[in-house]
C-alpha positions in Angstrom: -7.7 -76.4 151.0 -8.6 -73.0 152.5 -9.0 -69.6 150.9 -6.1 -67.8 152.6 -4.0 -65.5 150.5 -0.7 -66.9 149.3 2.3 -65.7 147.6 1.4 -64.9 143.9 4.7 -66.5 142.8 3.3 -69.8 143.7 0.8 -69.3 140.9 3.1 -68.5 138.0 1.5 -70.1 134.9 3.0 -73.3 133.7 5.7 -72.9 131.1 6.6 -69.5 132.4 9.7 -70.1 134.6 11.1 -66.6 134.5 9.3 -63.4 135.7 8.2 -61.0 133.1 9.0 -57.2 133.0 6.4 -54.8 134.2 4.7 -53.8 137.4 3.4 -56.4 139.7 -0.3 -56.9 139.4 -2.6 -56.1 142.3 -2.9 -58.8 144.9 -5.9 -61.1 144.5 -7.6 -63.7 146.6 -6.1 -66.9 145.2 -5.9 -70.6 145.5 -2.6 -71.9 146.6 -0.9 -74.0 143.8 1.4 -76.9 144.3 3.7 -78.8 142.0 1.1 -81.6 141.9 -2.1 -80.4 140.3 -4.2 -83.5 141.2 -5.0 -82.3 144.8 -6.3 -79.1 143.3 -8.5 -80.9 140.8 -9.8 -83.3 143.5 -10.6 -80.3 145.8 -12.3 -78.5 142.9 -14.8 -81.3 142.5 -15.3 -81.6 146.3 -15.8 -77.9 146.8 -18.1 -77.6 143.8 -20.4 -80.1 145.3 -20.4 -78.3 148.7 -21.0 -74.9 146.9 -23.8 -76.3 144.9 -25.5 -77.8 148.0 -25.2 -74.5 150.0 -26.6 -72.6 147.1 -29.7 -74.8 147.1 -30.1 -74.5 150.9 -30.0 -70.7 150.7 -32.9 -70.5 148.3 -31.1 -70.9 145.0 -30.2 -67.2 144.5 -29.8 -66.6 140.7 -26.2 -65.9 139.9 -24.7 -64.2 136.8 -23.0 -66.6 134.5 -19.3 -66.0 134.3 -16.6 -67.7 132.5 -13.2 -68.7 134.1 -11.7 -66.0 132.0 -13.7 -63.3 133.6 -13.0 -64.8 137.1 -9.3 -64.4 136.7 -7.4 -61.3 137.7 -8.5 -58.4 135.3 -4.9 -57.1 135.3 -3.7 -60.2 133.6 -6.2 -59.5 130.7 -5.3 -55.9 130.4 -1.6 -56.2 130.5 -0.9 -59.7 129.3 1.3 -60.2 132.4 1.1 -63.3 134.6 -0.8 -62.9 137.8 -2.4 -64.7 140.6 -5.7 -66.3 139.5 -8.7 -65.2 141.5 -10.7 -67.9 143.2 -13.3 -69.1 140.7 -16.9 -68.0 141.4 -19.5 -70.2 142.8 -20.9 -70.6 139.3 -17.6 -71.9 138.0 -17.5 -74.4 140.9 -21.0 -75.5 140.1 -20.2 -76.0 136.4 -17.2 -78.0 137.4 -19.3 -80.5 139.3 -20.9 -81.8 136.0 -17.5 -82.3 134.3 -17.5 -85.8 132.9 -13.8 -86.3 132.3 -10.4 -84.7 132.8 -10.6 -82.7 129.6 -13.8 -81.0 130.6 -12.4 -80.3 134.0 -9.3 -78.8 132.5 -11.4 -76.5 130.5 -12.9 -75.1 133.7 -9.6 -74.6 135.6 -8.3 -71.1 135.0 -4.7 -71.1 133.6 -2.9 -68.3 131.8 -4.8 -65.8 129.7 -3.6 -67.5 126.5 -4.7 -70.9 127.7 -8.1 -69.6 128.7 -8.7 -68.0 125.3 -7.7 -71.3 123.7 -9.8 -73.4 126.0 -13.0 -71.5 125.4 -12.7 -72.4 121.7 -13.4 -76.1 122.4 -16.3 -77.3 120.3 -18.8 -80.0 120.9 -17.0 -82.7 118.9 -14.0 -83.3 121.2 -11.6 -81.0 119.5 -9.8 -77.8 120.4 -10.5 -75.8 117.3 -8.1 -73.2 115.9 -10.8 -70.8 114.8 -8.7 -69.4 111.9 -9.2 -72.7 110.2 -12.9 -73.3 111.0 -16.1 -71.9 109.7 -19.2 -72.3 111.9 -20.8 -75.7 112.1 -24.3 -75.1 110.8 -24.7 -76.9 107.4 -27.3 -79.6 107.5 -26.8 -83.0 105.9 -29.3 -82.4 103.0 -27.5 -79.1 102.2 -24.2 -81.0 102.2 -25.8 -83.4 99.7 -26.5 -80.5 97.3 -22.9 -79.2 97.8 -21.6 -82.7 96.9 -23.7 -82.9 93.7 -22.7 -79.4 92.6 -19.0 -80.4 93.1 -19.0 -83.9 91.8 -21.3 -83.6 88.9 -19.1 -81.3 86.9 -16.9 -81.8 83.9 -16.7 -85.6 84.4 -20.3 -86.3 83.3 -19.7 -84.6 79.9 -17.0 -87.1 79.0 -18.9 -90.2 80.0 -20.5 -91.1 76.7 -17.2 -90.8 74.9 -15.5 -92.9 77.7 -18.2 -95.6 77.3 -17.6 -95.7 73.6 -13.9 -96.3 74.2 -14.5 -99.2 76.6 -17.7 -100.6 74.9 -20.7 -101.8 76.8 -19.5 -104.6 79.0 -16.4 -103.0 80.4 -17.8 -99.5 80.4 -20.9 -100.3 82.4 -18.9 -102.4 84.8 -16.7 -99.4 85.6 -19.8 -97.2 86.1 -21.4 -99.6 88.6 -18.2 -100.6 90.4 -16.6 -97.2 91.0 -19.5 -95.7 92.9 -19.5 -98.3 95.7 -15.7 -97.8 96.0 -16.1 -94.1 96.2 -18.9 -94.5 98.8 -16.7 -96.7 100.9 -13.8 -94.3 100.9 -16.1 -91.4 101.6 -17.5 -93.2 104.6 -13.9 -94.0 105.6 -13.1 -90.3 105.6 -16.1 -89.7 107.8 -14.8 -92.2 110.3 -11.4 -90.5 110.1 -12.9 -87.1 110.7 -14.7 -88.3 113.8 -11.4 -89.9 115.0 -9.5 -86.6 114.3 -12.1 -83.8 114.8 -9.4 -81.1 114.2 -8.7 -82.5 110.7 -10.7 -80.2 108.4 -8.9 -81.2 105.2 -6.9 -84.0 103.8 -3.8 -81.9 104.6 -4.7 -81.8 108.3 -5.5 -85.5 108.2 -2.1 -86.3 106.8 -0.4 -84.4 109.6 -2.6 -86.1 112.2 -1.8 -89.7 111.0 1.8 -89.3 109.8 3.4 -86.0 110.8 5.0 -83.0 109.0 6.3 -84.7 105.9 2.9 -86.1 104.9 1.3 -82.7 105.7 3.8 -80.9 103.3 3.2 -83.4 100.5 -0.6 -83.3 100.8 -0.6 -79.5 101.0 1.1 -79.1 97.6 -0.6 -82.1 96.1 -4.2 -81.2 97.1 -3.8 -77.5 96.1 -2.4 -78.5 92.7 -5.3 -80.9 92.3 -7.7 -78.0 93.0 -6.0 -75.9 90.3 -6.2 -78.7 87.8 -9.8 -79.6 88.5 -10.9 -76.0 88.2 -8.8 -75.7 85.1 -11.2 -78.3 83.7 -14.2 -76.4 85.0 -12.9 -73.2 83.4 -12.4 -75.0 80.1 -16.1 -76.1 80.2 -17.2 -72.5 81.1 -15.1 -71.2 78.2 -16.6 -73.8 75.8 -20.0 -72.7 77.0 -19.2 -69.1 76.2 -18.1 -70.2 72.7 -21.3 -72.2 72.2 -23.5 -69.4 73.3 -21.8 -67.2 70.7 -21.7 -69.9 68.0 -22.3 -67.4 65.2 -19.1 -65.5 66.0 -15.5 -66.5 65.8 -14.5 -66.6 69.5 -11.2 -68.2 70.3 -10.8 -70.3 73.4 -8.3 -68.0 75.2 -10.8 -65.1 74.6 -13.7 -67.1 75.9 -11.6 -68.1 78.9 -10.9 -64.5 79.8 -14.7 -63.8 79.7 -15.1 -66.7 82.1 -12.5 -65.3 84.4 -14.4 -62.0 84.5 -17.6 -63.9 85.5 -15.8 -66.0 88.2 -14.0 -63.3 90.2 -17.0 -61.6 91.8 -18.7 -64.8 93.0 -15.4 -66.2 94.2 -15.4 -63.5 96.9 -17.8 -65.5 98.9 -15.7 -66.8 101.8 -17.6 -69.8 103.2 -19.3 -72.9 101.8 -22.4 -71.8 103.8 -22.6 -68.8 101.5 -22.8 -71.0 98.5 -25.3 -73.6 99.7 -28.3 -71.9 98.2 -26.6 -71.5 94.8 -26.1 -75.3 94.8 -29.8 -75.9 94.4 -29.8 -73.8 91.3 -26.6 -75.5 90.2 -28.1 -79.0 90.6 -31.1 -78.0 88.5 -29.1 -76.5 85.7 -26.9 -79.5 85.2 -30.0 -81.7 85.0 -31.6 -79.3 82.4 -28.4 -79.2 80.3 -28.0 -83.0 80.2 -31.8 -83.4 79.5 -31.5 -81.1 76.5 -28.7 -83.3 75.1 -30.7 -86.5 75.7 -33.9 -85.1 74.2 -31.9 -84.0 71.2 -30.4 -87.4 70.7 -33.8 -89.1 71.0 -35.4 -86.6 68.6 -32.8 -87.0 65.9 -32.5 -90.8 66.4 -30.6 -92.7 63.7 -31.0 -89.9 61.1 -28.6 -87.5 62.8 -25.5 -86.2 61.0 -22.1 -86.9 62.5 -20.3 -84.1 60.6 -16.6 -84.2 61.1 -16.6 -86.2 64.3 -13.9 -88.8 64.4 -14.6 -92.5 64.9 -13.5 -93.8 68.3 -10.3 -95.7 68.1 -10.3 -98.5 70.7 -6.9 -99.6 71.9 -5.1 -100.0 75.2 -4.2 -96.3 75.5 -7.8 -95.1 74.9 -9.2 -97.8 77.2 -7.0 -96.7 80.1 -7.7 -93.1 79.4 -11.4 -93.8 79.5 -11.0 -95.7 82.8 -9.3 -92.7 84.4 -12.0 -90.4 83.1 -14.7 -92.4 84.9 -12.6 -92.3 88.1 -12.5 -88.5 87.8 -16.3 -88.3 87.2 -17.0 -89.9 90.6 -14.2 -88.2 92.6 -15.3 -85.6 95.3 -13.2 -86.7 98.3 -10.9 -83.7 97.9 -13.4 -81.5 99.8 -15.2 -84.1 101.9 -13.3 -83.2 105.1 -14.1 -79.5 104.5 -17.8 -80.3 104.0 -17.9 -82.3 107.3 -16.1 -79.6 109.2 -19.0 -77.2 108.5 -21.8 -79.7 109.2 -23.9 -79.3 112.3 -23.7 -83.1 112.7 -20.6 -84.6 111.0 -21.8 -88.1 111.7 -24.7 -87.5 109.3 -22.3 -87.3 106.4 -23.3 -90.8 105.4 -26.8 -89.6 104.9 -25.5 -87.0 102.4 -23.7 -89.8 100.5 -26.8 -92.0 100.5 -28.9 -89.2 99.2 -26.5 -88.4 96.3 -25.8 -92.0 95.3 -29.0 -92.7 93.3 -28.7 -89.4 91.5 -25.0 -89.9 90.6 -25.3 -93.5 89.4 -28.7 -92.9 87.6 -27.6 -89.8 85.9 -24.2 -91.1 84.8 -25.7 -94.3 83.4 -28.5 -92.5 81.6 -26.1 -90.0 80.0 -23.4 -92.5 79.0 -25.8 -95.1 77.6 -27.9 -92.6 75.7 -24.9 -90.9 74.1 -23.2 -94.1 73.1 -26.4 -95.8 71.9 -27.3 -93.1 69.5 -23.8 -92.0 68.3 -22.0 -95.3 68.5 -18.4 -95.2 67.4 -18.7 -91.5 66.6 -19.7 -90.5 70.1 -18.1 -87.1 70.8 -15.6 -86.6 73.6 -17.7 -83.6 74.9 -21.4 -84.3 75.4 -22.7 -80.9 74.3 -21.1 -81.3 70.9 -24.1 -83.5 70.0 -26.3 -80.4 69.8 -27.1 -78.5 66.6 -26.2 -74.9 66.1 -29.5 -73.4 67.1 -31.5 -72.3 70.2 -31.1 -75.8 71.7 -27.3 -75.4 71.8 -27.7 -71.9 73.3 -30.1 -73.0 76.1 -28.1 -76.1 77.1 -24.8 -74.1 77.3 -26.5 -71.4 79.4 -27.5 -74.1 81.9 -24.0 -75.6 81.8 -22.4 -72.2 82.3 -24.4 -71.6 85.5 -23.7 -75.0 86.8 -19.9 -74.8 86.2 -19.7 -71.4 87.8 -21.0 -72.8 91.0 -18.9 -76.0 90.9 -15.8 -73.8 90.3 -16.7 -71.5 93.2 -17.1 -74.4 95.7 -13.6 -75.8 94.9 -12.1 -72.3 94.7 -13.5 -71.4 98.2 -11.9 -74.5 99.7 -8.5 -73.6 98.1 -8.6 -70.0 99.0 -9.6 -70.6 102.7 -6.8 -73.1 103.0 -4.2 -70.8 101.6 -5.5 -67.8 103.5 -5.2 -69.7 106.7 -1.6 -70.4 106.0 -0.6 -66.9 104.9 -2.7 -64.7 107.2 -4.6 -66.7 109.9 -5.4 -63.6 111.8 -7.6 -62.2 109.0 -9.1 -65.5 107.8 -12.5 -65.1 109.4 -12.3 -61.3 109.8 -14.7 -59.0 107.9 -12.5 -56.0 107.5 -10.9 -54.6 104.4 -7.5 -56.2 105.0 -9.2 -59.7 105.0 -11.0 -59.0 101.8 -7.8 -57.8 100.1 -6.1 -61.0 101.1 -9.0 -63.1 99.8 -9.2 -61.2 96.5 -5.5 -61.6 95.9 -5.5 -65.3 96.6 -8.6 -65.9 94.5 -7.2 -63.9 91.6 -4.0 -65.9 91.5 -6.1 -69.1 91.7 -8.3 -68.1 88.8 -5.5 -67.1 86.5 -3.6 -70.3 87.3 -6.7 -72.3 86.1 -6.7 -70.1 83.0 -3.2 -71.4 82.1 -4.5 -75.0 82.6 -7.6 -74.5 80.5 -5.8 -73.0 77.5 -2.7 -75.1 77.9 -4.6 -78.5 77.7 -7.6 -77.5 75.6 -8.6 -81.2 74.8 -11.5 -81.9 77.2 -11.2 -85.7 77.5 -7.5 -85.5 77.9 -7.7 -83.0 80.7 -10.2 -85.0 82.6 -8.2 -88.2 82.0 -4.9 -86.9 83.1 -6.5 -85.4 86.2 -8.1 -88.7 87.0 -4.9 -90.6 86.5 -2.4 -88.4 88.3 -4.7 -87.0 91.1 -8.2 -88.4 91.3 -7.0 -91.9 92.0 -5.0 -90.7 94.9 -7.8 -88.4 96.2 -10.5 -91.1 95.9 -8.7 -94.3 96.9 -5.0 -94.0 97.8 -5.0 -91.3 100.4 -8.1 -92.4 102.3 -6.7 -96.0 102.4 -3.3 -94.9 103.5 -4.7 -92.6 106.2 -6.9 -95.5 107.5 -3.9 -97.8 107.9 -2.0 -95.1 109.7 -4.9 -94.3 112.0 -5.3 -98.0 112.8 -1.6 -98.2 113.8 -2.3 -95.3 116.2 -5.3 -97.1 117.6 -7.6 -94.3 116.5 -9.5 -96.3 113.9 -10.7 -99.9 114.0 -10.5 -101.7 110.6 -13.0 -104.6 110.7 -12.4 -108.0 109.2 -10.6 -107.8 105.9 -10.6 -104.0 105.8 -6.8 -103.7 106.1 -6.5 -105.9 103.0 -9.0 -103.7 101.2 -6.8 -100.6 102.0 -3.8 -102.3 100.5 -5.8 -103.2 97.4 -6.9 -99.6 96.9 -3.3 -98.4 97.2 -2.2 -100.8 94.6 -5.0 -99.8 92.2 -4.0 -96.1 92.8 -0.5 -96.9 91.7 -1.8 -98.5 88.5 -3.9 -95.5 87.7 -1.0 -93.1 88.2 1.5 -95.1 86.0 -0.7 -96.5 83.3 -3.1 -93.6 83.2 -0.4 -91.0 82.9 1.3 -92.7 80.0 -2.0 -93.2 78.2 -3.2 -89.6 78.6 0.1 -88.0 77.6 0.1 -90.2 74.5 -3.4 -88.8 73.7 -2.4 -85.2 74.3 0.5 -85.5 71.9 -1.8 -87.1 69.2 -4.5 -84.4 69.6 -1.9 -81.6 69.5 -0.8 -82.9 66.1 -4.3 -83.4 64.7 -6.6 -80.8 66.3 -4.3 -77.9 67.3 -1.5 -76.8 69.6 -2.0 -75.6 73.2 -2.9 -71.9 73.6 -4.1 -71.7 70.0 -7.6 -70.5 68.9 -9.6 -73.7 69.0 -12.6 -72.0 67.6 -15.9 -74.1 67.9 -18.4 -71.9 66.0 -20.8 -73.2 63.4 -19.3 -74.3 60.1 -18.0 -71.5 57.9 -17.4 -69.1 60.8 -14.0 -70.1 62.2 -12.2 -70.3 58.9 -8.5 -71.2 58.9 -6.9 -71.0 62.3 
């Protein structure tokens, strides 16, 4: 192929069959195009080798690095009109010589301006990234581990002693030890799916990749409602912490929830998980301190502690299933695993993050559940921090819990807000201007007040965690990863080894059981608690005796 000038019409970009309005661009030295692109591609590799060799023979004169975009006709960039593409520079030819496959070669062949801008966004993981959806990949695996702990070790741990009391020792400990390996397996399954579908940065993207638009739509609404429900539980704990810190005053739950909202809105303006990673270290320490305070108090009081008005645990089928769903909820974190991997510098290292968090999760959960049940027995409270007396111990533990839950809430809120922002205004998603900040503030405000409705509408802590575990956490932790793996295997994108296909079917069946049986059991519990404790949106004062009075 020679370098003679040819008619610019021969180089009309693909997909543009009709000429556009406007002045014709200035003529440029071009490469003649044919209907068949393969000869061009073959010549590109041949000429690149020749150019590279001649450059070496001439002394290897240093050349300015230029992208294919800069080598195209400047008039096309300025006006947006199609034009002839200038012959690529010798640097572009040389770069093409190291292309390992057709996709890399395509990235070096100039096309239309739009294609060039799109091609330059290819990342190092085999995907063409829509940058409105992606934050920069720079989070390390150990930082991801802290993010996971901050997100997973939230409200669920506070209900574990009560859940163990409902199931008793044998069944309760079996659930604690079995559910972690199951969650580890489905987490690793999501890692394999992310590597198979690098553009899937959320469960919603994964649903679209493996099953199309209908699955994407379902998962969009399901996952976002899950985020609202989970953060409703977080907000309930934050509000209960506010009440506990002000235990000498009559503070109703709706009032404490509004104070929590005021604390959440400023920190929820951080717009990437990377901006939260250093808060997660503080968050991890504060949850440890809060739980340790409760354990030390239980050891200190021993068998002489007063149970006050705490109800005796009623063991039956309904409470057992409710406790089961509560433990499922405590281990669940898969809702943001895809987002975490999408910001990791090395997504394949996600397993390291899970291995690092495993001993902490299992050890902490077992210690807390066993200590609470061993010392309180059949009168173990549904909310762990209720074991504390009304003094400085209660104040300190709830300050720690307040800090931890603020960070946990903010992580989930960030994922929710980025996803919605991408849908509503992708052009401003990663921008730093005032318009982008207004969009984010509006979305985060609606999210926070939606969780306020959840927290005050279902003020019974164990029921809120149980119904979330039944209706949503089972799908998030087991059903959706298993379904996506089966779909990916049908597409040939994922290899299910040995009996793995049967395992996926079993996980889906277990998910259906959790949804049906768990939903019935937890609704039954909510009705009972509304009758005996108080109606939704009522005061639910938790101050020390003699302060609340008649509600």
